[in-house]
Legacy VTK file of the C-alpha trace (Angstrom):
# vtk DataFile Version 3.0
C-alpha trace
ASCII
DATASET POLYDATA
POINTS 25 float
157.532 -39.673 85.636
157.940 -40.957 82.098
158.421 -44.491 83.401
155.262 -44.213 85.474
153.267 -43.055 82.454
154.610 -45.952 80.384
153.812 -48.447 83.138
150.296 -47.032 83.583
149.639 -47.353 79.834
150.999 -50.909 79.765
148.936 -51.928 82.804
145.758 -50.444 81.304
146.332 -52.325 78.039
146.917 -55.528 80.003
143.657 -55.125 81.932
141.694 -54.452 78.733
143.279 -57.508 77.085
142.461 -59.735 80.063
138.903 -58.398 80.203
138.401 -59.112 76.489
139.643 -62.675 77.018
137.273 -63.200 79.947
134.282 -61.856 78.034
135.036 -63.778 74.816
137.587 -66.526 75.456
LINES 1 26
25 0 1 2 3 4 5 6 7 8 9 10 11 12 13 14 15 16 17 18 19 20 21 22 23 24
């Protein structure tokens, strides 16, 4: 469960980072 929470947080951060790069490269 803890691992899943950590992975979910990491994945969310990755998506936000990628989205920011796409919007303002």
